[in-house]
C-alpha positions in Angstrom: 2.2 -7.8 -36.0 5.8 -8.8 -36.6 7.6 -7.4 -39.6 8.9 -9.8 -42.4 12.5 -9.0 -41.4 11.7 -9.9 -37.7 10.1 -13.2 -38.7 13.2 -14.1 -40.7 15.5 -13.4 -37.9 14.8 -16.5 -35.9 18.2 -18.1 -34.9 19.8 -17.5 -31.5 23.4 -16.7 -30.8 23.8 -20.2 -29.2 22.5 -21.9 -32.3 24.6 -19.9 -34.7 27.7 -20.5 -32.6 27.1 -24.2 -32.5 26.5 -24.4 -36.2 29.6 -22.5 -37.2 31.7 -24.0 -34.4 32.9 -20.6 -33.1 32.7 -19.2 -29.5 29.9 -16.8 -28.8 32.4 -14.1 -27.9 33.7 -14.2 -31.5 30.2 -13.6 -32.8 29.7 -10.7 -30.4 33.0 -9.2 -31.7 31.7 -9.4 -35.3 28.6 -7.6 -34.2 30.5 -4.9 -32.3 32.7 -4.2 -35.3 29.7 -3.8 -37.5 30.4 -6.9 -39.7 26.9 -8.1 -39.1 23.8 -6.3 -37.7 21.3 -8.8 -36.3 17.8 -7.8 -35.0 16.8 -7.9 -31.4 14.2 -10.3 -29.9 11.6 -9.3 -27.4 14.1 -9.8 -24.5 16.7 -7.7 -26.3 18.6 -10.9 -27.3 20.2 -11.1 -30.8 18.2 -12.9 -33.5 19.9 -13.8 -36.7 18.4 -14.4 -40.2 19.7 -16.8 -42.9 21.5 -13.8 -44.5 23.2 -13.0 -41.2 24.4 -16.6 -41.0 25.9 -16.4 -44.5 27.7 -13.2 -43.6 28.9 -14.6 -40.3 30.3 -17.7 -41.9 32.0 -15.6 -44.6 33.4 -13.2 -42.0 34.7 -16.0 -39.8 36.5 -17.8 -42.6 38.1 -14.5 -43.9 39.2 -13.8 -40.3 40.6 -17.3 -39.9 42.5 -16.8 -43.2 44.2 -13.7 -41.8 42.4 -11.0 -43.7 42.4 -7.6 -41.9 39.0 -6.5 -40.4 38.8 -3.4 -42.6 39.0 -5.5 -45.7 36.5 -8.0 -44.4 34.0 -5.1 -43.9 34.5 -4.1 -47.5 33.9 -7.6 -48.8 30.9 -8.1 -46.6 29.3 -4.9 -47.8 29.5 -6.1 -51.4 28.2 -9.6 -50.3 25.3 -8.0 -48.3 24.2 -6.1 -51.3 24.0 -9.4 -53.2 21.9 -11.1 -50.5 18.9 -8.9 -49.9 16.0 -10.3 -47.7 13.7 -12.4 -49.7 16.1 -13.4 -52.5 16.4 -17.2 -53.1 19.8 -18.1 -51.7 20.1 -21.9 -51.8 21.7 -21.9 -55.2 24.4 -19.4 -54.2 28.1 -20.4 -54.0 30.5 -18.2 -52.1 34.3 -18.3 -52.2 37.2 -16.0 -51.5 40.0 -15.0 -53.8 42.5 -13.2 -51.6 40.5 -10.9 -49.5 37.8 -10.5 -52.2 34.5 -12.3 -51.7 33.0 -13.9 -54.9 29.4 -14.9 -55.0 27.8 -16.8 -57.9 24.1 -17.3 -58.5 23.7 -18.4 -62.1 26.0 -15.6 -63.2 29.0 -14.4 -61.2 28.8 -11.1 -59.3 32.5 -10.7 -59.9 35.2 -13.1 -61.0 38.4 -14.3 -59.2 41.7 -13.4 -60.9 44.5 -15.1 -59.0 42.8 -18.5 -58.5 44.0 -18.6 -54.9 40.9 -19.9 -53.2 40.8 -19.4 -49.4 37.4 -21.1 -48.9 34.5 -22.3 -51.0 31.0 -23.3 -49.8 27.5 -23.8 -51.1 24.8 -21.9 -49.3 22.5 -24.8 -49.8 24.7 -26.8 -47.4 24.1 -24.2 -44.7 20.3 -24.3 -45.4 20.3 -28.1 -44.9 22.1 -27.7 -41.6 19.5 -25.2 -40.4 16.6 -27.6 -40.8 17.1 -29.2 -37.4 17.4 -25.7 -35.8 14.1 -24.7 -37.4 12.4 -27.8 -35.9 14.0 -27.0 -32.6 12.7 -23.4 -32.7 9.2 -24.4 -33.7 9.0 -26.9 -30.9 10.4 -24.7 -28.2 9.5 -21.1 -29.0 5.9 -21.3 -28.0 6.5 -23.3 -24.8 9.9 -22.9 -23.2 10.5 -19.2 -24.1 7.1 -18.2 -22.9 7.6 -20.3 -19.7 11.0 -18.6 -19.2 9.4 -15.2 -19.5 6.7 -16.2 -17.0 9.2 -17.4 -14.5 11.2 -14.1 -15.0 8.0 -12.0 -14.5 7.1 -14.0 -11.4 10.6 -13.4 -10.0 10.2 -9.6 -10.6 6.9 -9.7 -8.7 8.1 -11.4 -5.6 11.7 -10.0 -5.5 11.0 -7.5 -2.7 8.7 -9.7 -0.6 10.5 -13.0 -1.1 14.0 -12.7 -2.6 14.6 -16.5 -2.1 11.6 -17.3 -4.2 12.7 -14.8 -6.8 16.2 -16.4 -7.0 14.5 -19.8 -7.6 12.3 -18.2 -10.3 15.2 -16.6 -12.1 17.2 -19.9 -12.0 14.2 -21.7 -13.5 13.9 -19.0 -16.3 17.6 -19.6 -17.1 17.2 -23.3 -17.1 14.5 -22.9 -19.8 16.3 -20.0 -21.6 20.0 -19.7 -20.8 20.2 -16.5 -22.9 17.6 -14.6 -20.9 19.3 -11.2 -20.3 16.8 -10.0 -17.7 17.1 -13.2 -15.6 20.9 -13.1 -15.6 20.9 -9.4 -14.5 18.2 -9.8 -11.8 19.7 -13.0 -10.4 23.1 -11.3 -10.3 21.6 -8.4 -8.3 20.0 -10.7 -5.7 23.1 -12.9 -5.4 25.2 -9.7 -5.0 23.0 -8.5 -2.2 23.3 -12.0 -0.5 27.1 -11.7 -0.6 27.7 -14.3 -3.3 30.0 -12.1 -5.3 31.6 -14.8 -7.5 28.3 -16.1 -8.9 26.9 -12.5 -9.2 29.9 -11.6 -11.2 29.4 -14.6 -13.5 25.8 -13.6 -14.2 26.7 -9.9 -14.8 29.4 -11.0 -17.3 26.9 -13.3 -19.2 24.4 -10.4 -19.3 27.0 -8.1 -20.7 27.9 -10.6 -23.4 24.3 -11.1 -24.3 23.6 -7.4 -24.6 26.9 -5.6 -25.0 25.1 -2.3 -25.7 23.3 -2.2 -22.4 25.2 -0.1 -19.8 23.5 -1.6 -16.7 25.3 -5.0 -16.9 28.7 -3.3 -17.2 27.9 -1.0 -14.3 26.8 -3.8 -12.1 29.9 -5.7 -13.0 31.9 -2.7 -11.9 30.2 -2.6 -8.5 30.8 -6.3 -7.8 34.5 -5.9 -8.8 34.8 -2.8 -6.6 33.3 -4.8 -3.7 36.1 -7.4 -4.2 38.7 -4.6 -4.3 39.6 -5.5 -7.9 40.0 -1.9 -8.7 41.6 -1.9 -12.2 38.9 -4.3 -13.5 36.2 -2.2 -11.8 37.5 0.9 -13.5 37.4 -0.8 -16.9 33.8 -1.9 -16.3 32.6 1.6 -15.2 34.3 3.3 -18.1 32.6 0.8 -20.5 29.2 1.7 -18.8 29.9 5.4 -19.3 30.8 4.9 -23.0 27.4 3.3 -23.4 25.6 5.9 -21.3 27.5 9.1 -20.4 24.7 10.2 -18.1 25.3 7.3 -15.6 26.3 9.5 -12.7 26.6 6.6 -10.2 29.5 5.3 -12.3 31.3 8.6 -12.0 30.7 8.6 -8.2 32.1 5.1 -7.8 35.1 6.0 -10.0 35.8 9.0 -7.8 36.0 6.7 -4.8 38.3 4.2 -6.5 40.7 6.8 -7.9 40.7 8.6 -4.5 41.6 5.3 -2.8 44.3 4.7 -5.4 45.8 8.1 -4.8 45.0 9.3 -8.4 43.7 12.7 -7.3 43.3 14.2 -10.8 41.1 11.4 -12.0 39.1 11.4 -8.8 38.4 15.1 -9.0 37.4 14.8 -12.7 34.8 12.1 -12.0 33.5 13.9 -8.9 33.0 17.0 -11.0 31.1 15.0 -13.6 28.9 13.4 -10.9 28.1 16.8 -9.4 27.3 18.2 -12.9 25.0 15.3 -13.7 23.3 15.6 -10.3 
C-alpha cells in the first residue's frame, strides 16, 4: 500500500518544469542543493507534491531575484515548516521581502518590514494550474506508464538473444515515458556496444539528469567519453561516479589508464592502488 506522502507526490519533473517555465536542469540543481526533497517513483524518477511545487516556485523566484543560495535555504526551511503535508494551502499567499519569505494564511507567519516586494503569488493560482496536470496523470498513469514498464521489461528479457529487438523495445518505452531512467541507461549500453557513441552519450546524459544520485549513468558516460578520447570529460564523469560510489573499482581502473596515457603518473598510480585495494 502506498503511503499518504507517496500518493501526494504525483507530479513529474517534466510537468513541474513546464508549469514553472524553468529548465529541468535548474530543478535538478535545486534538488542537489537540498532546497527541495522530492520522493522517488517506482522507476527511481523524482515525484513532486503540491508542497514541493510551492517550494520550487519560491526558490526559483528568489534565485531569479539574486538572493544567495544559503539565504534561500534559510527562507525555505521556514516556509516548509508552514506547509506541512495535509494542511489546506489554497488560501495561502506568499511574497518576499528582501530575502525573507512571508507566508500568510488568515494570520501572517511573519510580517515584512521594508515593503520591498520581490514577488507575490497566491497558492490558489498554482492549484488551478495543476488541474490539467491531474487530469493528464489520471488518464496516463494506468496506461502509458505501465506500458512503458512492460516494453522496458521485454527489452531486458530479449537483450542477450536479440539486441535489435531490445533496442526497439527501449525506444518504445521512451516514446511512452521519456523519463524512464532504466530505458535510457539500457538503450545507451546497446547503442554503445553497436558503436553509436553519440546517441549512447545522449542517453547516458539524460539518465544522469533523471537520477543524479545513481553512479552507473555517470560511469557509463565516462566510458563512452573515454572511447571517444575525450579524456578530461571522461575523468570528470568517473570522478562523479566515485563520489556517488567510492567502491566502484572499474572507475579507478579506467582512470589509471587515462592518467597513464596523459603522462600524469602520480594520479595513475593512486587510482591503480585504489583499484587493487578494492579488488
